[in-house]
Structure formats: structure tokens, C-alpha cells
C-alpha positions as CSV (number, residue, x, y, z in Angstrom):
1,X,130.0,25.5,161.2
2,X,127.0,27.8,160.7
3,X,126.3,26.3,157.3
4,X,126.4,22.8,158.7
5,X,124.0,23.7,161.5
6,X,121.6,25.3,159.0
7,X,121.6,22.0,157.0
8,X,121.3,19.7,160.0
9,X,118.7,21.7,161.9
10,X,115.8,21.2,159.5
11,X,116.5,17.4,159.6
12,X,116.1,17.3,163.3
13,X,113.1,19.6,163.3
14,X,111.3,17.1,161.1
15,X,112.2,14.4,163.6
16,X,110.9,16.6,166.4
17,X,107.7,17.2,164.4
18,X,107.2,13.4,164.0
19,X,107.6,13.0,167.8
20,X,105.0,15.7,168.4
21,X,102.6,14.2,165.9
22,X,102.8,10.8,167.5
23,X,102.3,12.2,171.0
24,X,99.3,14.1,169.8
25,X,98.0,10.9,168.1
26,X,98.0,12.7,164.7
27,X,97.0,11.6,162.2
28,X,96.1,8.4,164.2
29,X,97.8,5.8,166.4
30,X,97.8,3.3,163.6
31,X,99.5,5.6,161.1
32,X,103.2,5.6,161.9
33,X,104.1,1.9,161.8
34,X,102.6,1.5,158.3
35,X,104.3,4.8,157.2
36,X,107.7,3.5,158.4
37,X,107.1,0.3,156.5
38,X,106.0,2.1,153.4
39,X,109.2,4.2,153.5
40,X,111.5,1.3,154.1
41,X,110.1,-1.0,151.5
42,X,109.1,1.4,148.8
43,X,110.0,5.1,149.0
44,X,113.6,4.8,150.2
45,X,114.4,2.0,147.7
46,X,112.9,4.1,144.9
47,X,115.2,7.0,146.0
48,X,118.3,4.7,146.0
49,X,117.5,3.2,142.6
50,X,117.0,6.5,140.8
51,X,120.1,8.2,142.4
52,X,122.4,5.3,141.6
53,X,121.0,4.8,138.1
54,X,121.6,8.4,137.2
55,X,124.9,9.0,139.0
56,X,128.0,9.8,137.1
57,X,130.5,7.5,138.9
58,X,133.3,8.4,136.4
59,X,133.6,11.6,138.4
60,X,133.1,10.1,141.8
61,X,136.0,8.2,143.5
62,X,133.8,6.3,146.0
63,X,136.0,3.2,146.5
64,X,138.3,4.8,149.2
65,X,135.2,5.9,151.1
66,X,133.6,2.5,150.9
67,X,136.8,0.7,152.0
68,X,137.1,3.2,154.9
69,X,133.5,2.7,156.1
70,X,133.7,-1.1,155.9
71,X,137.1,-1.1,157.6
72,X,135.9,1.1,160.4
73,X,132.9,-1.1,161.1
74,X,135.0,-4.3,161.1
75,X,137.5,-2.7,163.5
76,X,134.7,-1.4,165.7
77,X,133.2,-4.9,165.8
78,X,136.5,-6.3,167.2
79,X,136.7,-3.4,169.7
80,X,133.2,-3.9,171.0
81,X,133.8,-7.7,171.4
82,X,137.0,-6.9,173.3
83,X,135.2,-4.5,175.6
84,X,132.3,-6.9,176.4
85,X,133.7,-7.9,179.8
86,X,133.7,-4.2,180.9
87,X,130.1,-3.7,179.9
88,X,127.5,-4.2,182.6
89,X,125.1,-6.1,180.4
90,X,124.1,-9.7,179.7
91,X,124.2,-11.4,176.4
92,X,121.0,-9.9,174.9
93,X,122.0,-6.5,176.3
94,X,125.4,-6.9,174.5
95,X,123.7,-7.4,171.2
96,X,121.8,-4.1,171.6
97,X,125.1,-2.3,172.5
98,X,126.7,-3.8,169.4
99,X,123.8,-2.8,167.1
100,X,123.9,0.8,168.6
101,X,127.5,1.1,167.7
102,X,127.4,-0.1,164.0
103,X,123.9,0.4,162.7
104,X,123.2,3.8,161.1
105,X,120.1,5.9,160.4
106,X,120.1,6.3,156.6
107,X,117.3,8.8,156.6
108,X,119.3,11.4,158.5
109,X,122.5,10.6,156.5
110,X,120.8,11.0,153.1
111,X,119.1,14.2,154.1
112,X,122.2,15.8,155.4
113,X,124.3,14.7,152.4
114,X,121.8,16.2,150.1
115,X,121.7,19.4,152.1
116,X,125.5,19.8,152.0
117,X,126.3,18.6,148.5
118,X,123.1,18.4,146.5
119,X,122.6,15.5,144.0
120,X,126.3,14.6,144.0
121,X,126.2,14.2,147.8
122,X,123.1,12.1,147.4
123,X,124.8,9.8,144.9
124,X,127.8,9.4,147.3
125,X,125.4,8.7,150.2
126,X,123.6,6.0,148.2
127,X,127.0,4.3,147.8
128,X,127.5,4.6,151.5
129,X,124.2,2.9,152.1
130,X,125.2,0.1,149.7
131,X,128.4,-0.3,151.7
132,X,127.1,-0.5,155.2
133,X,123.6,-2.1,154.9
134,X,124.8,-5.6,154.0
135,X,127.8,-5.5,156.3
136,X,126.0,-4.4,159.4
137,X,123.0,-6.7,158.8
138,X,125.3,-9.7,158.6
139,X,127.3,-8.8,161.7
140,X,124.3,-7.8,163.7
141,X,122.4,-11.0,162.9
142,X,125.4,-13.1,163.8
143,X,125.8,-11.2,167.1
144,X,122.2,-11.8,167.9
145,X,122.6,-15.5,167.0
146,X,125.6,-15.8,169.3
147,X,124.4,-13.8,172.3
148,X,120.6,-13.5,171.9
149,X,117.9,-15.7,173.4
150,X,115.9,-16.7,170.4
151,X,116.4,-19.7,168.2
152,X,119.7,-19.5,166.3
153,X,119.4,-18.7,162.6
154,X,121.3,-20.8,160.2
155,X,123.9,-19.4,157.8
156,X,121.5,-19.8,155.0
157,X,118.8,-18.0,157.0
158,X,121.2,-15.1,157.7
159,X,122.1,-14.8,154.0
160,X,118.5,-15.0,153.0
161,X,117.6,-12.2,155.3
162,X,120.3,-10.0,153.9
163,X,119.6,-10.8,150.3
164,X,115.9,-9.9,150.8
165,X,116.7,-6.5,152.3
166,X,114.9,-3.9,150.1
167,X,117.8,-1.4,150.4
168,X,120.3,-4.0,149.1
169,X,118.0,-5.0,146.3
170,X,117.6,-1.3,145.4
171,X,121.4,-0.8,145.4
172,X,121.8,-3.8,143.0
173,X,119.0,-2.6,140.7
174,X,120.3,1.0,140.6
175,X,123.9,-0.1,140.0
176,X,122.7,-2.5,137.2
177,X,120.7,0.3,135.5
178,X,123.8,2.6,135.7
179,X,126.1,0.0,134.2
180,X,123.9,-1.3,131.4
181,X,122.4,1.9,129.9
182,X,121.6,5.6,130.1
183,X,119.6,5.2,133.4
184,X,116.1,4.1,134.2
185,X,113.5,3.7,131.4
186,X,111.4,6.9,130.8
187,X,108.1,5.8,132.4
188,X,109.7,3.8,135.2
189,X,112.2,6.5,135.9
190,X,109.5,9.2,136.2
191,X,107.5,7.0,138.6
192,X,110.6,6.4,140.8
193,X,111.4,10.1,140.9
194,X,107.9,10.9,142.1
195,X,108.1,8.2,144.8
196,X,111.6,9.2,145.8
197,X,110.5,12.8,146.7
198,X,108.4,11.4,149.6
199,X,111.2,9.2,151.0
200,X,113.2,11.6,153.2
201,X,110.4,13.8,154.7
202,X,108.2,10.8,155.6
203,X,111.2,8.8,156.7
204,X,112.4,11.5,159.1
205,X,108.9,12.1,160.5
206,X,108.7,8.3,161.1
207,X,112.1,8.4,162.9
208,X,110.7,11.0,165.3
209,X,107.5,9.1,165.8
210,X,109.5,5.9,166.6
211,X,111.7,7.5,169.2
212,X,110.9,6.6,172.9
213,X,112.2,9.7,174.6
214,X,111.0,8.4,178.0
215,X,113.7,5.7,177.6
216,X,116.4,8.3,177.4
217,X,115.7,9.2,181.0
218,X,116.9,5.7,182.0
219,X,120.3,6.3,180.4
220,X,123.2,4.7,182.3
221,X,126.9,4.2,181.8
222,X,126.1,1.7,179.0
223,X,124.5,4.4,177.0
224,X,127.4,6.7,177.5
225,X,129.9,4.1,176.3
226,X,127.9,3.1,173.3
227,X,127.3,6.8,172.3
228,X,131.0,7.6,172.6
229,X,131.9,4.6,170.4
230,X,129.2,5.4,167.9
231,X,129.3,9.2,167.6
232,X,133.0,9.8,168.2
233,X,135.2,6.7,167.8
234,X,133.6,5.2,164.7
235,X,133.7,8.4,162.6
236,X,137.3,9.0,163.8
237,X,138.3,5.5,162.6
238,X,136.5,6.2,159.3
239,X,138.3,9.6,158.9
240,X,141.8,8.0,159.5
241,X,141.1,5.1,157.1
242,X,139.6,7.4,154.4
243,X,142.7,9.7,154.5
244,X,144.9,6.6,154.4
245,X,143.0,5.2,151.3
246,X,143.2,8.6,149.6
247,X,139.5,9.6,149.6
248,X,138.8,13.1,148.2
249,X,137.3,15.7,150.6
250,X,133.6,15.2,149.6
251,X,133.5,11.4,149.7
252,X,135.6,11.5,153.0
253,X,133.0,13.9,154.5
254,X,130.0,11.7,153.5
255,X,131.7,8.6,154.8
256,X,132.4,10.2,158.1
257,X,128.9,11.6,158.2
258,X,127.3,8.2,157.9
259,X,129.5,6.6,160.5
260,X,128.7,9.5,162.9
261,X,124.9,9.0,162.6
262,X,122.8,7.7,165.5
263,X,121.6,4.2,165.5
264,X,118.5,3.5,163.4
265,X,115.2,3.3,165.2
266,X,114.4,0.1,163.4
267,X,117.2,-1.7,165.4
268,X,114.9,-2.5,168.2
269,X,112.6,-4.5,165.8
270,X,115.6,-6.8,165.0
271,X,116.4,-6.9,168.7
272,X,112.8,-8.0,169.5
273,X,112.7,-10.6,166.7
274,X,116.0,-12.3,167.4
275,X,116.3,-12.2,171.2
276,X,118.1,-9.0,171.9
277,X,117.3,-6.5,174.7
278,X,114.6,-4.4,173.0
279,X,114.2,-2.0,176.0
280,X,117.9,-1.2,176.1
281,X,117.9,-0.8,172.3
282,X,115.1,1.8,172.6
283,X,117.1,3.6,175.3
284,X,120.3,3.7,173.2
285,X,118.5,4.9,170.1
286,X,116.8,7.8,172.0
287,X,120.0,8.9,173.7
288,X,122.1,8.8,170.5
289,X,119.6,10.7,168.5
290,X,119.5,13.5,171.1
291,X,123.3,13.6,171.4
292,X,123.7,13.6,167.6
293,X,122.1,17.0,167.4
294,X,125.3,18.3,169.0
295,X,127.9,15.8,167.9
296,X,127.1,15.7,164.2
297,X,127.8,19.4,163.5
298,X,131.1,19.1,165.4
299,X,132.2,16.0,163.6
300,X,131.4,17.5,160.2
301,X,133.1,20.8,161.0
302,X,136.2,18.8,162.0
303,X,136.3,17.0,158.6
304,X,136.0,20.3,156.8
305,X,132.5,19.8,155.4
């Protein structure tokens, strides 16, 4: 448990520093939104490409973990839809609850996986990203189309949005480089490595800057239900399925880690764009991030990380 705490604590300290910097308007009020965009569209894709391109997947049995994560997200989707009559929210509010239960903060997951297992953990984490990003983007967009208030996107529009996701494109490119050769070309690979070193620290600082901690004070029963489903029930489902599929201890741990993460702060952008409840989304994001500081070490200790 102590080792897990020592790995997780620096991650949340960076998030805290990002929050303090934004509150102090440092380095400027207009800095954090472009920094988050830079990380999402350039730095994090560079990290995923280089990690996947250089990973030795002959030694990593990642399929059971990927199946467990996907299965848990699908099962949780059915559970949340079944629980909708019990939630005291309207249609747009329900879409925010759904996003809070299935969307994951990749910056935290990649940082913790690297802290626990080094480069091998980072490679497994990149596979986890490749598993959940397309799945939760499709399901979240369809939930917003069904229950949100904005114009309903077509099937082609949904698929176009998913296909243009920079993390999905990075996973495809990294996997292609891994399968077709010895890794990235010399000059390109060196450039990607330089870019990738900035992804996690800037990403975590941007996570902290994007948190609306004032929204956490408005937490109600909806936040408690969504947090229990996201931080406890979803990783529990993943753990059971991973054991059932025969995942080895390291990939099982990383799979559970990712499904135990708080919802990504970028979720309220999608909520705002497609007619969800953006205010509730900010509330749920802040509450889950605060609770994850306690729940994440406990979940990882239970899985034997």
C-alpha cells in the first residue's frame, strides 16, 4: 500500500499544482485551454505512438485485459440505463451521469502505470487507451444523441468524430509501426520521444487547472451514485472479467487501474457541445477526482499491484 501511495501522490500533487496555478492566474488566464489542447492533440498522441511502436507485445498478453475492460464498460452501460428511473436527473443530466461512469482520465492512468511498472506498464496502458477511447466515445456520443438537447448527430457523424480522435489515430499509427518494422524511423522517433516527455506533466497540470472545485460543494446523491459506480463497481467488474479471461497480474492491475480512474475533465466539453448537462458534468468530475485520491490506492492494493 505504501508503494502505491508513493506512486499516486506525485500524480495528484501535479494536479493540485495545476489548480493552484490557475487560481493564481499563472502563467496567464489564456494559457491553460491551449495547453490542454496541445497535450491532447500533439503531446499525448506522440507518447502513445512511441510507446506502442517500441513495445514488445510478444511478451505482453494484453488481449484478456482489453476484453475485460470492454466487457466491463458494456455491462456498466446496461446497468446505468437500467438505473435511469432511480436517478433524479433529466435527459441531459443522465448523459452527464453516463459519461462520468465510463469515461476515464488517461493522463492519470498513464502516469500511475508508468510509476508502478515502468516502460512495460506504459505499453500496457497504451493498449488500455486503445481499448477504451473508441468504445466510450461511441457510446457517449450515442447517449448524448438519445438524451441530449442538441441536434442529433447521424451515424456517419458519430463515426467521423471517433475516426478523427487523435488518440485513436495515434494508437493505429503506433500499432502499424510496431507490426511493420523495428519501430519508428530514427529522426521521427527521436522527435516523438522529445515530445512525449512533456505529455504527462503538462497533461496533469492541465487536469488540475480544468477542475472546478467549487462545483464539488454542490455534490448531491447523483454524485455519490455515479462515483460509486465509477470508482468501485466498474473496476470490480473489470477485475472479475480479467480473472475470468485469464489476464496475468500486471495486465489485470493496469486494466483495473484504468477503469478505477475518475472521469476526464474534457467530458464537460462534449456535454456542452452535444446538449448534455455541462454544470453537472463539472460537478461529477471534481467530486470523482477528489475521491479517487483515496479510492485508487485501495483498489490497486486489493488487486495486488
